[in-house]
C-alpha positions as CSV (number, residue, x, y, z in Angstrom):
1,X,102.3,155.2,67.4
2,X,101.5,158.1,69.7
3,X,99.6,161.3,69.0
4,X,102.4,163.5,70.4
5,X,105.3,161.9,68.6
6,X,107.7,164.5,67.4
7,X,108.8,164.1,63.8
8,X,111.3,166.5,62.3
9,X,112.5,169.6,63.9
10,X,110.8,172.7,65.2
11,X,112.5,175.9,64.2
12,X,112.0,179.4,65.6
13,X,113.3,182.8,65.5
14,X,116.7,183.2,67.2
15,X,116.2,184.0,70.9
16,X,112.5,183.0,71.0
17,X,111.4,179.5,72.0
18,X,109.2,178.0,69.4
19,X,105.7,177.0,70.5
20,X,104.2,173.8,69.2
21,X,100.4,173.9,69.6
22,X,98.8,170.7,70.8
23,X,95.5,169.8,72.2
24,X,96.9,168.2,75.3
25,X,95.0,165.0,74.6
26,X,97.4,162.0,74.2
27,X,96.2,158.9,72.5
28,X,97.9,156.0,70.8
29,X,97.4,152.9,68.7
30,X,99.4,149.8,68.6
31,X,100.2,147.7,65.6
32,X,101.9,144.4,64.9
33,X,103.0,142.9,61.6
34,X,104.5,139.8,60.1
35,X,106.6,140.3,56.9
36,X,108.2,137.9,54.6
37,X,111.2,137.9,52.3
38,X,108.8,137.4,49.4
39,X,107.2,140.8,50.1
40,X,104.1,139.7,51.9
41,X,102.8,141.6,54.9
42,X,100.1,140.8,57.5
43,X,99.2,143.3,60.2
44,X,96.8,144.1,63.0
45,X,96.1,147.5,64.4
46,X,94.6,147.7,67.9
47,X,94.0,150.2,70.6
48,X,94.3,148.1,73.7
49,X,97.7,147.1,75.3
50,X,99.7,144.4,73.7
51,X,98.9,141.3,75.8
52,X,99.1,137.5,75.3
53,X,95.4,137.6,74.3
54,X,96.2,140.1,71.5
55,X,99.1,138.0,70.4
56,X,96.9,134.9,70.2
57,X,94.3,136.8,68.2
58,X,97.1,137.8,65.7
59,X,98.4,134.2,65.6
60,X,94.8,133.0,64.8
61,X,94.4,135.5,62.0
62,X,97.9,134.7,60.6
63,X,97.5,131.0,60.7
64,X,94.1,131.3,58.9
65,X,95.8,132.7,55.8
66,X,98.1,129.8,55.2
67,X,97.9,126.1,54.5
68,X,101.5,125.5,55.8
69,X,103.4,126.2,58.9
70,X,104.5,129.8,59.5
71,X,107.8,130.6,61.1
72,X,107.8,133.9,63.1
73,X,110.9,135.7,64.4
74,X,109.9,137.5,67.6
75,X,111.6,139.5,70.3
76,X,111.5,138.6,74.0
77,X,108.3,140.5,74.8
78,X,106.4,139.2,77.8
79,X,103.4,138.5,75.6
80,X,105.4,136.3,73.2
81,X,106.7,134.1,76.1
82,X,103.4,133.9,78.0
83,X,101.7,130.7,79.0
84,X,98.7,131.6,77.0
85,X,100.8,131.9,73.8
86,X,102.7,128.7,74.6
87,X,99.3,127.0,75.1
88,X,98.1,128.4,71.8
89,X,101.2,127.1,70.0
90,X,100.9,123.7,71.6
91,X,97.3,123.5,70.3
92,X,98.4,124.5,66.8
93,X,101.8,122.8,66.3
94,X,101.4,122.6,62.5
95,X,100.3,126.3,62.1
96,X,102.9,128.6,63.7
97,X,106.4,128.2,65.2
98,X,108.1,131.1,67.1
99,X,111.8,131.8,66.9
100,X,113.1,134.1,69.5
101,X,115.7,136.8,68.9
102,X,118.5,137.2,71.5
103,X,117.7,139.7,74.3
104,X,118.3,143.4,73.6
105,X,118.8,143.0,69.9
106,X,116.2,145.2,68.1
107,X,118.6,145.6,65.2
108,X,118.1,141.9,64.3
109,X,114.3,142.4,64.0
110,X,113.2,143.3,60.5
111,X,109.8,144.3,61.9
112,X,111.6,147.2,63.6
113,X,112.3,148.6,60.1
114,X,108.5,148.5,59.5
115,X,107.9,150.5,62.7
116,X,110.5,153.1,61.6
117,X,108.9,153.3,58.2
118,X,105.5,153.7,59.7
119,X,106.6,156.6,62.0
120,X,108.4,158.2,59.1
121,X,105.5,157.8,56.6
122,X,102.6,159.2,58.6
123,X,101.6,162.7,57.5
124,X,103.8,165.4,58.9
125,X,101.6,168.4,58.0
126,X,98.4,166.9,59.5
127,X,98.4,165.4,62.9
128,X,95.6,163.0,63.8
129,X,93.0,164.7,66.0
130,X,91.8,161.6,67.7
131,X,92.5,157.9,68.2
132,X,90.1,156.9,65.4
133,X,91.9,159.1,62.9
134,X,95.3,157.8,64.0
135,X,94.0,154.2,63.7
136,X,92.8,154.9,60.1
137,X,96.1,156.5,59.1
138,X,98.0,153.5,60.5
139,X,95.8,151.0,58.7
140,X,96.2,153.1,55.5
141,X,100.0,152.8,55.8
142,X,99.9,149.0,56.2
143,X,97.5,148.5,53.3
144,X,99.7,150.7,51.1
145,X,102.7,148.6,52.1
146,X,100.8,145.4,51.3
147,X,100.5,146.6,47.7
148,X,104.2,147.4,47.6
149,X,106.0,144.1,48.0
150,X,109.3,145.6,46.7
151,X,109.4,147.8,49.8
152,X,108.5,145.0,52.1
153,X,111.3,142.9,50.6
154,X,113.6,145.9,51.1
155,X,113.2,145.6,54.9
156,X,115.5,142.6,54.7
157,X,118.3,144.5,52.9
158,X,119.8,145.9,56.1
159,X,123.1,144.4,57.1
160,X,121.8,143.2,60.5
161,X,118.7,141.5,59.1
162,X,120.2,139.7,56.1
163,X,120.6,136.6,58.3
164,X,116.9,135.9,57.4
165,X,117.7,135.7,53.7
166,X,120.9,133.6,54.3
167,X,119.6,131.1,56.8
168,X,115.9,130.8,56.2
169,X,114.8,129.7,52.7
170,X,111.2,129.2,54.0
171,X,109.1,132.2,53.9
172,X,105.4,132.9,53.4
């Protein structure tokens, strides 16, 4: 999520270019989440770049919540395929298993619907003034969704992501 993300349209008087006032300071936060067909959501918001180290930290946190193996559907991001993540998975064979989506297929990733919902749900009238405020707003969104399992389950209703419901009866 970036501070200068444009949501909606800017309208102006005909013949005059609208001016959108901004501070000029760009900042961002990153987030990752794991969702289940039962409506559960686990997330992590972070300010650093998404790396293998961050992925391993997320896997540690995720595995700590369950007493059974978690199956994660992930895209082909470099961090997901890194040696560090492979080593973590090898050290925790009973905790987490990754299932990779085909290349260039974001429409098959239910988590992309979470990202779209996040971007759509952040306040439009009030833009975050700094990274800490954007981080807090992002965490608020995820905590709200955690209390709304019917919305989380709805991420799997799209025609491209129904394969998860049809082919994978295991879910956390």
